[in-house]
C-alpha positions in Angstrom: 12.3 -37.3 11.2 9.9 -34.2 11.7 8.3 -33.7 14.6 5.2 -31.4 15.2 3.8 -29.3 17.8 0.3 -29.4 19.3 -0.6 -26.2 21.3 -3.0 -26.4 24.2 -6.5 -25.5 24.0 -5.9 -22.8 26.2 -3.2 -21.4 24.4 -5.0 -21.3 21.2 -8.2 -19.7 22.9 -5.8 -16.8 24.1 -4.0 -16.4 20.7 -7.7 -16.1 19.3 -8.8 -13.6 21.7 -5.5 -11.2 21.3 -6.6 -11.3 17.4 -9.9 -10.3 18.4 -8.8 -7.5 20.6 -6.6 -6.2 17.9 -9.1 -6.1 15.0 -11.3 -4.6 17.9 -8.4 -2.1 18.3 -7.7 -1.3 14.2 -11.9 -0.7 13.9 -12.2 1.5 16.6 -9.1 3.5 14.8 -10.5 3.5 11.8 -13.8 5.4 13.4 -11.1 8.0 15.0 -9.8 8.3 11.6 -13.1 9.6 10.1 -13.7 11.6 13.3 -10.3 13.4 12.8 -11.2 13.6 9.3 -14.3 15.3 9.7 -12.8 17.6 12.0 -9.9 18.7 10.1 -12.0 19.0 6.7 -14.6 21.5 8.5 -12.0 23.8 10.0 -13.5 23.0 13.5 -11.0 20.1 15.5 -13.1 20.6 18.6 -16.0 18.9 16.3 -14.5 15.5 17.2 -16.0 15.8 20.9 -19.5 16.0 19.6 -19.0 13.3 17.4 -17.6 10.7 20.1 -21.1 11.4 21.9 -22.5 9.5 19.0 -20.8 6.4 19.5 -21.7 3.6 21.5 -20.9 3.7 25.4 -18.0 1.2 25.1 -16.1 2.6 21.9 -16.4 6.4 23.5 -15.2 4.7 26.6 -12.0 3.0 24.4 -11.0 6.6 23.2 -11.1 8.1 26.4 -8.9 5.4 28.1 -5.3 6.0 28.3 -3.5 2.6 26.7 -0.4 1.2 28.3 1.3 0.6 25.2 0.9 2.8 22.1 0.0 -0.4 19.7 -0.4 1.5 16.5 3.1 3.4 17.1 5.1 0.3 17.8 3.4 -1.9 15.1 4.7 0.7 12.4 8.0 0.0 10.4 10.3 2.7 10.1 9.9 2.3 6.3 6.0 2.7 6.7 6.4 5.7 9.0 8.6 7.5 6.6 6.0 7.2 3.7 3.3 8.2 6.3 5.0 11.2 7.1 4.9 12.1 3.1 1.6 11.3 2.9 0.5 13.3 5.5 2.5 16.1 4.0 1.1 15.6 0.5 -2.6 14.9 1.3 -2.8 17.4 4.2 -4.3 14.3 6.7 -2.7 14.2 10.2 -0.4 11.6 11.1 -2.8 10.4 13.9 -5.1 10.1 11.6 -3.3 8.0 9.1 -1.6 5.6 11.5 -4.2 3.0 11.8 -4.5 3.0 7.9 -1.0 2.2 7.5 -1.1 -0.4 10.5 -3.8 -2.0 8.7 -1.7 -1.7 5.1 1.2 -3.4 7.1 -0.9 -6.3 8.5 -2.4 -7.1 5.4 0.6 -6.8 3.4 2.1 -9.2 5.7 -0.8 -11.5 5.5 -1.5 -11.7 1.9 2.4 -11.2 0.8 1.7 -7.8 -0.6 4.0 -4.8 -0.4 2.2 -2.5 2.0 3.6 0.4 0.0 1.6 -1.1 -3.0 -1.7 -0.8 -0.6 -1.0 2.8 0.4 0.0 3.7 -3.4 -3.7 2.2 -4.5 -5.2 4.3 -1.8 -3.4 7.7 -2.7 -4.6 7.1 -6.7 -8.1 5.6 -5.9 -9.4 8.2 -3.3 -6.6 10.5 -2.1 -7.1 9.3 1.3 -10.7 10.2 1.4 -12.6 7.8 3.4 -15.9 8.9 2.0 -15.0 8.7 -1.6 -18.0 7.1 -3.7 -17.3 6.8 -7.3 -20.5 7.0 -10.1 -20.7 2.8 -10.2 -20.7 2.4 -6.3 -17.2 1.7 -5.7 -16.5 2.7 -1.8 -14.0 4.3 0.5 -10.1 4.2 0.8 -9.6 1.6 -1.6 -13.0 2.0 -4.0 -14.4 -1.3 -2.9 -17.5 -2.5 -4.9 -19.6 -3.8 -2.4 -21.9 -5.7 -4.5 -19.1 -8.0 -5.7 -17.3 -8.1 -2.3 -19.6 -8.9 0.5 -17.9 -12.4 1.2 -14.6 -10.5 2.3 -16.5 -8.5 5.2 -16.1 -9.6 9.0 -18.9 -11.3 10.4 -22.3 -9.4 11.1 -20.9 -6.5 9.1 -23.1 -4.6 6.9 -23.0 -2.2 3.7 -21.9 0.7 6.0 -18.7 -1.4 6.6 -17.3 -0.7 3.6 -17.2 3.1 4.8 -14.9 2.1 7.9 -11.5 3.1 6.8 -9.8 0.2 8.3 -12.5 -2.6 6.8 -12.4 -1.0 3.6 -8.2 -1.3 3.5 -8.6 -5.3 4.7 -11.0 -5.9 1.9 -9.5 -3.9 -0.7 -6.4 -5.7 0.1 -7.7 -8.9 -0.5 -9.4 -7.7 -3.6 -6.2 -6.5 -5.0 -4.2 -9.8 -4.1 -6.8 -12.1 -5.8 -6.3 -9.6 -9.0 -2.9 -9.9 -9.0 -3.1 -14.0 -8.5 -5.6 -14.6 -11.1 -4.2 -12.1 -13.7 -0.5 -13.8 -13.5 1.2 -10.6 -12.6 1.2 -7.1 -10.9 0.3 -4.8 -13.9 -2.3 -7.0 -15.3 -3.7 -7.6 -11.9 -3.4 -3.8 -11.0 -5.2 -3.2 -14.6 -8.1 -5.5 -13.3 -8.5 -3.7 -9.9 -8.8 -0.7 -11.7 -11.4 -1.7 -13.9 -9.0 -1.0 -16.9 -8.4 -4.5 -18.1 -8.8 -3.5 -21.9 -6.3 -0.3 -21.7 -3.4 -1.3 -24.0 -1.4 1.5 -22.5 -1.9 0.3 -18.8 -2.4 3.5 -17.2 -3.8 2.3 -14.2 -1.2 0.6 -13.3 1.5 2.8 -14.3 -0.1 5.5 -12.1 0.1 3.2 -9.1 3.6 2.3 -9.6 4.6 5.9 -9.9 3.0 6.7 -6.8 4.7 3.8 -5.0 7.8 4.9 -6.5 7.3 8.3 -4.9 6.7 6.7 -1.6 10.2 4.9 -1.8 12.0 7.9 -2.6 10.5 9.6 0.0 11.3 6.9 2.5 15.0 6.9 1.2 15.1 10.9 1.2 14.1 10.5 5.0 16.5 7.6 5.7 19.3 9.9 4.4 18.4 12.8 6.2 18.4 11.4 9.3 21.7 9.5 8.4 23.1 12.9 7.8 21.7 14.6 11.0 23.1 11.8 13.4 26.5 12.2 11.6 26.4 16.3 12.2 25.3 15.3 15.8 28.1 13.0 16.3 30.7 15.3 15.0 29.4 18.2 17.0 29.4 15.8 20.0 33.1 14.9 19.3 34.3 18.3 18.6 
């Protein structure tokens, strides 16, 4: 006999509130990503302080508070953190700026049953981690989402500018990617549709993304091997 569990309404409200708080955290982290990247690309890290003053008071206060727990740091798996280190070096973007993007990719991957490194690979190919990237046909942001086709995937009350919010862009882009894979019957065909290259018989877009994903996997493996070696050397030195 199967039994079902009914959660009290108070517990459901608490769960919904926690989810809402985490979403707000990610959205603020996305804003921080943009501000940090502007400062780095302009060669003026102190620019962040000036740009913060343009934020709403509630958002600015969120930056200045000392959180009790580093949510983003704890949320990232070792695999994703290793990939983030590689991306930081390759694309010359700080780990602090990349972290909310990797957290979002990991969360979206879990929800949509996608490998989060596939999402990261798509970002690398589509925008090279430039959140302001925009194509000649109007695709926007990290995953080059087409706003006119995907308004339905935005959070409630979000406007067109939301497509340039890095966190929202990754959340929407991951949904588009998952739909493309499902509707086209497989990973490569789905990638081809996502990249707007369905008619390409050589599947070059899919090959680029999968090659990028393989580089990420190899970077993670190398990092793990290096850490194991360092641990072994340290253990041997301590024993000696």
